[in-house]
C-alpha positions as CSV (number, residue, x, y, z in Angstrom):
1,X,0.9,-13.9,-36.5
2,X,1.0,-17.7,-34.8
3,X,3.8,-18.6,-32.7
4,X,5.3,-22.0,-31.8
5,X,4.9,-23.4,-28.5
6,X,5.5,-26.2,-26.6
7,X,2.9,-26.1,-23.7
8,X,0.7,-23.8,-21.5
9,X,0.8,-23.5,-17.9
10,X,-2.4,-22.7,-16.1
11,X,-2.6,-21.4,-13.0
12,X,-5.7,-20.3,-10.4
13,X,-4.9,-18.8,-7.2
14,X,-7.4,-17.7,-4.4
15,X,-6.4,-14.3,-3.3
16,X,-7.8,-12.1,-0.1
17,X,-7.2,-8.6,0.2
18,X,-5.6,-8.1,3.6
19,X,-6.3,-4.1,3.4
20,X,-9.3,-2.4,1.6
21,X,-9.0,-2.2,-1.8
22,X,-9.6,0.7,-4.5
23,X,-9.4,-0.2,-8.3
24,X,-10.8,2.9,-9.7
25,X,-13.4,3.4,-12.9
26,X,-14.2,6.0,-15.2
27,X,-15.6,9.0,-13.8
28,X,-16.6,9.7,-10.1
29,X,-19.8,7.7,-9.0
30,X,-22.7,8.3,-6.6
31,X,-21.8,10.6,-3.8
32,X,-18.1,9.5,-4.3
33,X,-15.3,11.6,-6.4
34,X,-13.5,7.9,-7.4
35,X,-15.3,5.2,-7.9
36,X,-14.8,1.5,-8.4
37,X,-14.1,-0.5,-11.5
38,X,-17.3,-2.2,-12.6
39,X,-17.7,-4.7,-16.0
40,X,-20.0,-5.3,-18.3
41,X,-22.2,-7.6,-15.6
42,X,-21.9,-4.7,-13.5
43,X,-19.8,-6.4,-11.0
44,X,-16.5,-4.8,-9.5
45,X,-13.6,-6.1,-11.0
46,X,-9.8,-6.1,-11.7
47,X,-8.9,-5.7,-15.2
48,X,-6.4,-7.9,-16.4
49,X,-4.0,-5.1,-17.2
50,X,-4.2,-4.3,-13.7
51,X,-3.3,-7.8,-12.6
52,X,-0.5,-8.0,-15.3
53,X,0.7,-4.6,-14.5
54,X,1.5,-5.7,-10.8
55,X,2.9,-8.9,-11.6
56,X,5.5,-7.2,-14.0
57,X,6.3,-4.5,-11.1
58,X,7.7,-7.4,-8.9
59,X,10.9,-7.6,-11.9
60,X,11.1,-4.0,-12.0
61,X,12.9,-3.5,-9.1
62,X,16.3,-5.9,-10.3
63,X,17.5,-4.7,-13.7
64,X,19.3,-8.3,-14.3
65,X,15.7,-9.6,-14.9
66,X,14.8,-6.7,-17.3
67,X,15.4,-8.7,-20.3
68,X,13.5,-12.0,-19.0
69,X,10.4,-9.9,-17.7
70,X,10.1,-8.2,-21.3
71,X,10.6,-11.4,-23.2
72,X,7.8,-12.8,-20.5
73,X,5.7,-9.8,-20.4
74,X,6.0,-8.5,-24.0
75,X,7.8,-5.3,-24.8
76,X,7.5,-2.7,-28.0
77,X,11.2,-1.1,-28.7
78,X,10.2,1.8,-31.5
79,X,13.5,2.9,-32.0
80,X,14.6,-0.3,-33.7
81,X,10.9,-1.3,-33.9
82,X,11.4,-4.7,-32.5
83,X,8.9,-6.5,-29.8
84,X,6.4,-9.0,-29.4
85,X,3.0,-9.6,-27.6
86,X,2.9,-11.1,-23.9
87,X,3.5,-14.9,-23.5
88,X,1.6,-14.3,-20.1
89,X,-2.5,-14.2,-20.4
90,X,-4.4,-12.5,-17.2
91,X,-8.1,-12.6,-17.3
92,X,-10.4,-9.9,-15.5
93,X,-11.0,-10.7,-12.1
94,X,-14.3,-10.5,-10.5
95,X,-14.6,-9.3,-6.5
96,X,-16.6,-10.8,-3.9
97,X,-17.2,-8.7,-0.6
98,X,-17.1,-10.6,2.5
99,X,-20.7,-11.9,3.7
100,X,-22.3,-9.0,5.4
101,X,-20.2,-6.1,4.4
102,X,-20.4,-3.3,1.2
103,X,-18.6,-0.8,-0.4
104,X,-17.2,1.8,1.5
105,X,-16.3,5.5,1.5
106,X,-13.2,7.2,2.5
107,X,-12.6,10.7,2.6
108,X,-9.0,12.0,1.8
109,X,-7.7,15.5,2.1
110,X,-4.8,17.7,1.0
111,X,-3.2,19.4,4.0
112,X,-1.0,23.0,3.4
113,X,2.2,22.7,4.9
114,X,2.2,26.8,5.3
115,X,-1.1,26.4,7.6
116,X,-1.5,22.7,8.7
117,X,-5.2,22.8,7.8
118,X,-7.0,21.3,4.9
119,X,-5.8,23.2,1.6
120,X,-8.7,24.9,-0.4
121,X,-10.4,22.7,-2.8
122,X,-8.6,19.6,-1.7
123,X,-11.2,17.0,0.0
124,X,-12.1,14.4,-1.7
125,X,-14.0,10.9,-1.3
126,X,-12.5,7.5,-2.3
127,X,-14.4,4.1,-3.0
128,X,-13.1,1.2,-1.5
129,X,-14.1,-2.7,-0.7
130,X,-13.3,-4.0,3.1
131,X,-10.3,-6.2,3.7
132,X,-11.3,-10.1,3.2
133,X,-12.6,-9.0,-0.1
134,X,-11.5,-12.1,-2.8
135,X,-11.0,-13.0,-6.1
136,X,-9.1,-15.5,-8.2
137,X,-6.3,-14.9,-10.3
138,X,-6.7,-16.9,-13.5
139,X,-3.1,-17.2,-15.7
140,X,-2.2,-18.9,-19.0
141,X,1.7,-18.6,-20.2
142,X,2.6,-19.8,-23.2
143,X,5.8,-21.6,-23.0
144,X,8.1,-21.1,-26.3
145,X,9.2,-23.9,-28.6
146,X,12.6,-24.5,-28.2
147,X,14.4,-24.8,-31.9
148,X,16.2,-28.1,-32.5
149,X,19.7,-26.0,-33.2
150,X,19.3,-22.9,-30.6
151,X,22.9,-22.1,-31.0
152,X,21.8,-20.7,-34.3
153,X,18.9,-18.8,-33.0
154,X,20.4,-16.9,-30.7
155,X,17.0,-14.4,-30.4
156,X,15.3,-17.8,-29.1
157,X,13.5,-17.7,-25.7
158,X,14.5,-20.2,-23.1
159,X,11.3,-21.9,-21.8
160,X,12.5,-23.0,-18.7
161,X,13.5,-19.5,-17.4
162,X,9.7,-18.9,-17.9
163,X,8.9,-21.8,-15.8
164,X,11.2,-20.5,-13.1
165,X,10.1,-17.0,-13.5
166,X,6.7,-18.5,-13.1
167,X,7.5,-20.6,-10.1
168,X,9.2,-17.3,-8.4
169,X,6.3,-15.3,-9.1
170,X,3.6,-17.4,-7.5
171,X,6.2,-17.9,-4.6
172,X,6.2,-14.1,-4.0
173,X,2.1,-13.8,-4.3
174,X,1.9,-16.4,-1.7
175,X,4.7,-15.0,0.9
176,X,4.4,-11.3,0.3
177,X,1.2,-10.9,-1.5
178,X,0.9,-8.2,-4.4
179,X,-0.1,-4.6,-4.1
180,X,-3.2,-3.6,-6.3
181,X,-4.8,-0.5,-7.5
182,X,-4.7,2.9,-5.8
183,X,-3.0,4.4,-2.9
184,X,-0.8,1.5,-2.4
185,X,1.3,3.7,-0.2
186,X,-1.3,4.6,2.2
187,X,-2.9,1.5,3.2
188,X,-4.6,-0.1,0.4
189,X,-4.1,-2.7,-2.2
190,X,-2.1,-5.7,-0.3
191,X,-3.5,-8.9,-1.4
192,X,-2.2,-12.3,-0.6
193,X,-2.8,-15.6,-2.1
194,X,-4.4,-18.5,0.3
195,X,-4.2,-21.4,-2.1
196,X,-2.3,-21.7,-5.8
197,X,-3.2,-24.6,-8.0
198,X,-1.9,-25.1,-11.2
199,X,-2.1,-27.5,-14.4
200,X,1.0,-28.1,-16.9
201,X,-0.2,-29.3,-20.7
202,X,2.7,-30.2,-22.9
203,X,2.2,-30.2,-26.7
204,X,1.2,-31.9,-28.9
205,X,0.3,-35.1,-26.6
206,X,-1.9,-32.7,-24.0
207,X,-3.3,-30.9,-26.8
208,X,-7.2,-32.9,-25.8
209,X,-6.8,-32.5,-22.1
210,X,-6.2,-28.5,-22.8
211,X,-8.9,-28.3,-25.2
212,X,-11.3,-30.3,-23.1
213,X,-10.2,-28.5,-20.0
214,X,-10.2,-32.2,-18.2
215,X,-7.1,-32.2,-16.2
216,X,-7.4,-31.4,-12.6
217,X,-5.4,-28.8,-11.4
218,X,-3.0,-29.4,-8.0
219,X,-0.6,-27.7,-6.0
220,X,1.5,-25.7,-7.9
221,X,4.9,-26.5,-6.2
222,X,4.2,-30.1,-7.4
223,X,3.7,-29.0,-11.1
224,X,6.3,-26.3,-10.9
225,X,9.5,-28.3,-9.0
226,X,12.1,-25.4,-9.3
227,X,14.3,-25.1,-6.6
228,X,16.4,-23.1,-8.5
229,X,16.6,-19.2,-7.3
230,X,16.5,-17.0,-10.0
231,X,16.2,-13.6,-8.2
232,X,20.0,-12.2,-7.6
233,X,19.1,-10.4,-4.4
234,X,18.3,-10.7,-1.2
235,X,15.2,-8.4,-0.6
236,X,15.8,-8.1,2.9
237,X,19.0,-5.8,1.8
238,X,16.5,-3.3,0.1
239,X,13.6,-3.0,3.0
240,X,13.3,-1.9,6.4
241,X,10.1,-2.7,8.3
242,X,9.2,-0.7,11.3
243,X,6.4,-2.3,13.8
244,X,5.1,0.5,16.7
245,X,3.2,-1.2,19.5
246,X,1.0,1.5,21.2
247,X,-1.6,1.9,23.4
248,X,-3.8,5.0,23.9
249,X,-3.9,7.6,26.7
250,X,-7.1,9.6,25.3
251,X,-9.3,8.7,22.8
252,X,-8.0,8.0,19.4
253,X,-10.2,8.1,16.1
254,X,-10.4,9.1,12.8
255,X,-13.7,11.1,12.2
256,X,-16.5,9.5,9.8
257,X,-17.4,11.6,6.7
258,X,-21.1,11.4,7.7
259,X,-23.0,12.7,10.3
260,X,-24.9,10.1,12.6
261,X,-28.3,10.1,14.6
262,X,-27.1,9.1,18.1
263,X,-24.3,11.5,17.9
264,X,-23.0,14.3,15.4
265,X,-19.5,13.1,15.1
266,X,-18.8,9.1,14.4
267,X,-15.6,7.1,14.3
268,X,-14.7,5.8,11.0
269,X,-15.3,2.3,11.0
270,X,-14.0,-0.6,7.9
271,X,-15.2,-4.2,7.2
272,X,-12.7,-6.5,9.3
273,X,-14.2,-9.8,8.9
274,X,-17.4,-11.3,7.8
275,X,-20.8,-9.0,8.7
276,X,-18.0,-6.9,11.2
277,X,-16.5,-3.7,11.0
278,X,-14.3,-2.2,13.4
279,X,-12.8,1.5,14.3
280,X,-9.9,1.8,11.8
281,X,-7.1,4.7,11.3
282,X,-6.3,4.9,7.4
283,X,-2.5,4.5,6.7
284,X,-3.0,7.8,4.5
285,X,-3.8,9.6,7.7
286,X,-1.1,8.3,9.6
287,X,1.4,8.7,6.5
288,X,0.3,12.5,6.5
289,X,0.9,12.5,10.3
290,X,4.5,11.3,9.5
291,X,5.3,13.5,6.8
292,X,4.2,16.8,8.5
293,X,6.6,16.0,11.2
294,X,9.3,15.0,9.1
295,X,9.1,18.1,7.2
296,X,9.3,20.0,10.4
297,X,12.3,18.2,11.1
298,X,13.7,19.0,8.1
299,X,12.8,22.7,8.2
300,X,14.4,23.0,11.7
301,X,17.6,21.7,10.8
302,X,18.2,24.0,7.1
303,X,17.9,27.4,6.1
304,X,14.6,26.5,3.9
305,X,11.9,28.7,4.2
306,X,8.2,27.5,4.5
307,X,7.5,25.1,1.8
308,X,5.1,25.7,-0.8
309,X,2.8,23.4,-1.8
310,X,4.4,20.2,-3.4
311,X,8.0,22.1,-2.7
312,X,9.8,20.2,0.0
313,X,12.8,21.5,1.6
314,X,15.0,18.4,0.5
315,X,14.6,15.8,-2.2
316,X,14.9,13.0,0.5
317,X,11.1,14.5,1.7
318,X,9.9,13.6,-1.5
319,X,11.5,10.1,-2.6
320,X,10.4,9.0,1.2
321,X,6.7,10.4,0.9
322,X,6.1,10.7,-2.4
323,X,4.8,13.4,-4.4
324,X,2.4,14.4,-7.3
325,X,4.8,13.0,-9.7
326,X,5.9,9.4,-8.2
327,X,4.8,7.5,-5.3
328,X,6.8,7.5,-2.0
329,X,9.0,4.6,-0.8
330,X,7.2,4.3,2.4
331,X,4.0,2.7,2.8
332,X,1.6,3.0,5.7
333,X,-1.0,0.1,6.4
334,X,-4.6,0.8,8.2
335,X,-4.6,0.5,11.8
336,X,-7.5,-1.4,13.0
337,X,-8.8,-1.3,16.5
338,X,-9.2,-5.4,16.4
339,X,-10.4,-5.8,19.6
340,X,-13.5,-3.6,19.0
341,X,-15.1,-5.8,16.6
342,X,-19.0,-4.8,16.0
343,X,-22.2,-6.1,13.8
344,X,-22.0,-4.1,10.3
345,X,-25.9,-3.8,10.6
346,X,-26.2,-3.0,14.4
347,X,-23.4,-0.4,13.5
348,X,-25.2,1.1,10.9
349,X,-28.7,1.6,12.2
350,X,-26.8,2.9,15.3
351,X,-28.5,0.2,17.6
352,X,-28.3,2.2,21.4
353,X,-26.9,-1.0,23.1
354,X,-24.0,-1.5,20.3
355,X,-22.8,1.9,20.4
356,X,-22.8,1.9,24.3
357,X,-20.8,-1.3,24.5
358,X,-18.3,-0.2,21.7
359,X,-17.7,3.9,21.8
360,X,-17.7,6.5,24.5
361,X,-19.9,9.5,24.5
362,X,-18.5,13.3,24.6
363,X,-20.5,16.4,25.0
364,X,-18.8,19.5,23.4
365,X,-19.6,23.5,23.0
366,X,-18.7,26.6,21.6
367,X,-17.8,29.3,23.8
368,X,-18.5,33.1,22.4
369,X,-15.3,34.7,22.8
370,X,-17.4,37.8,23.4
371,X,-19.6,36.5,26.2
372,X,-17.4,34.2,27.4
373,X,-20.7,31.8,27.3
374,X,-22.0,29.3,24.9
375,X,-22.4,30.0,21.1
376,X,-26.1,29.7,20.0
377,X,-26.8,26.7,18.8
378,X,-22.9,25.5,19.4
379,X,-23.8,22.1,21.1
380,X,-22.2,19.2,19.6
381,X,-21.5,15.6,20.9
382,X,-19.3,12.7,19.4
383,X,-18.3,9.3,20.2
384,X,-14.8,8.0,20.3
385,X,-13.8,4.1,20.2
386,X,-13.7,2.8,23.5
387,X,-9.9,3.9,24.8
388,X,-9.4,0.6,27.1
389,X,-9.4,-1.6,23.5
390,X,-6.4,-2.9,22.4
391,X,-5.4,-1.6,18.8
392,X,-3.4,-3.5,16.3
393,X,0.4,-2.1,15.7
394,X,1.3,0.4,13.6
395,X,3.3,-1.1,10.6
396,X,5.7,0.7,7.9
397,X,7.7,-0.4,5.0
398,X,10.6,1.3,3.3
399,X,10.6,0.1,-0.3
400,X,14.6,1.1,-1.6
401,X,14.7,-0.8,-4.6
402,X,13.4,1.5,-7.3
403,X,15.8,3.8,-8.8
404,X,16.1,7.5,-7.7
405,X,13.4,9.9,-8.5
406,X,14.3,13.1,-9.7
407,X,11.9,15.9,-9.6
408,X,12.5,17.4,-12.6
409,X,13.7,14.4,-14.2
410,X,14.6,14.3,-18.2
411,X,12.7,12.0,-20.0
412,X,16.0,10.9,-22.0
413,X,18.1,10.5,-18.8
414,X,18.6,7.1,-17.5
415,X,17.5,7.0,-13.6
416,X,20.1,6.9,-11.1
417,X,20.7,4.2,-8.3
418,X,19.8,5.5,-4.9
419,X,23.2,5.9,-3.0
420,X,23.5,4.0,0.6
421,X,24.1,7.6,1.7
422,X,20.4,9.1,0.8
423,X,19.3,5.4,2.2
424,X,21.0,5.8,5.2
425,X,19.5,10.2,5.5
426,X,16.0,8.8,4.8
427,X,16.3,6.1,7.2
428,X,17.5,8.5,9.9
429,X,14.8,11.3,9.2
430,X,12.3,8.5,9.7
431,X,13.8,7.8,12.9
432,X,13.9,10.9,14.5
433,X,10.1,11.2,13.5
434,X,9.8,7.7,15.4
435,X,11.7,9.1,18.3
436,X,9.3,12.0,18.5
437,X,6.7,9.6,18.6
438,X,8.2,8.1,21.5
439,X,8.4,10.9,23.3
440,X,4.5,12.2,22.6
441,X,5.2,15.0,20.5
442,X,3.3,13.4,17.3
443,X,-0.4,13.1,18.2
444,X,-3.0,10.9,15.9
445,X,-6.1,11.3,14.4
446,X,-8.8,13.7,14.9
447,X,-9.0,16.6,17.4
448,X,-5.5,16.5,18.1
449,X,-5.5,20.2,19.9
450,X,-8.6,19.4,21.7
451,X,-7.5,16.1,24.0
452,X,-7.6,13.7,21.5
453,X,-4.8,11.6,19.9
454,X,-2.6,11.0,22.6
455,X,-1.0,7.6,23.1
456,X,1.9,5.6,24.8
457,X,4.6,3.9,22.5
458,X,5.2,0.2,24.4
459,X,8.0,-0.7,21.7
460,X,9.5,-0.1,18.1
461,X,10.9,-2.8,16.5
462,X,12.8,-2.7,12.7
463,X,13.7,-5.4,10.2
464,X,15.5,-5.4,7.1
465,X,18.5,-3.1,6.4
466,X,18.8,-2.3,10.1
467,X,17.2,-4.7,13.0
468,X,16.9,-3.8,16.9
469,X,15.0,-1.8,18.7
470,X,14.6,1.8,17.8
471,X,17.2,2.9,20.6
472,X,19.7,0.0,19.3
473,X,19.4,1.7,15.6
474,X,19.9,5.2,16.4
475,X,22.9,4.7,18.0
476,X,24.1,3.4,14.6
477,X,27.3,4.8,13.5
478,X,26.7,4.8,10.0
479,X,23.0,6.6,10.3
480,X,24.7,9.2,12.4
481,X,27.4,10.2,10.1
482,X,25.5,10.0,7.0
483,X,22.0,12.5,9.0
484,X,25.3,14.8,10.0
485,X,26.5,14.7,6.4
486,X,23.2,15.8,5.4
487,X,23.1,19.0,8.1
488,X,26.4,20.2,7.2
489,X,25.6,19.7,3.1
490,X,22.0,21.8,3.8
491,X,23.5,24.6,5.4
492,X,22.3,24.2,8.8
493,X,21.7,27.6,11.1
494,X,24.7,29.0,13.2
């Protein structure tokens, strides 16, 4: 069972959540459908298997690195009965919530595409930990011992490639971060390394130091001085990032799932920094709005009937926004009203002065259709975030690195690479949705049919596969040709 190794590289990375994170546990929790995972000490944690999967996924985008990833992370081939355990060991990670903050509960709903309202039985709640939650990512990489005559052992693993791969992984989590847990394309699970230290033990000389754990860790770039780039393609060629600068024209908010004492309806808030919360528009809410508009555009240019639940007019909607069988390529981040920071304790105590400083009060009444007067006991009120306080930009990311997903994909069928034409058609569809947002036709958040959710787009810029402003990219000839081809292939109305 033992395997020969030439040494070990131990890594400790200080990670911090850039968005809320949700790593699920077993079964529902107290007043929540999707609870967070807890370890034997009853602390929130991320299992090592989840961290290992997130690290392994970074290789999954490139087939040329599949063999190296299998060697490093382990594999099992049942057809020829080959495989081995992982050379990379990942510890469970306990989570630390910023001081003064606590677990949050997010409400989720499923929208019926035929009615535009919440689907029956599709409301659920999810527990999340706020942005700023931190943990230590602890890795240990065994370096296989090279045979004296490597030419006679074609199956041997080159430990030098392991070192390069580890360096590339650490560079990635430092620059781009990792995505962990649930709802990663709906604004949750982005974590980034703030500091990474490492130590390299070379055996047999360093065996005592490793056993005693006496060699200090230092910056990983000094320990792993690998300048060679092992990734054969530029990530920029497979992604598209969109940044939307916007300003509310009317109150914009997502309603909290709980009623308040000071008002019947309060805006959803989320932890932003130690001891502070801000109003937030979850990425899931924005993504749902974008998906609904995209489906409307597709139904407008094709002969598709109104879609049934989970059956959209065309595969590009599945590819872009996801389905019950596959995650979408579009990721939408939470949007915070960062100029409206509120003390955590004062907000949940519903302090009158804090509420007046950070929200506006609105009274509403339901009208009786027969009398034309106010319905009995139908007076209600709400608090909305201060309209003049600035919100952060809306950011969208599309990742085209994964193969094409077929809804009825045969398990024995190899996944196909996404064609350039399909990528262009998805981008064109998203650009049309953004154009409608710029025109003011896509309101945001709660109460959009009652005067809330209006905004003005100040600027939309794109980076990656296409660069420039929205107007500039909309004029791209290749995108226009791709969209016209889609319309022609899907039998437009005459």
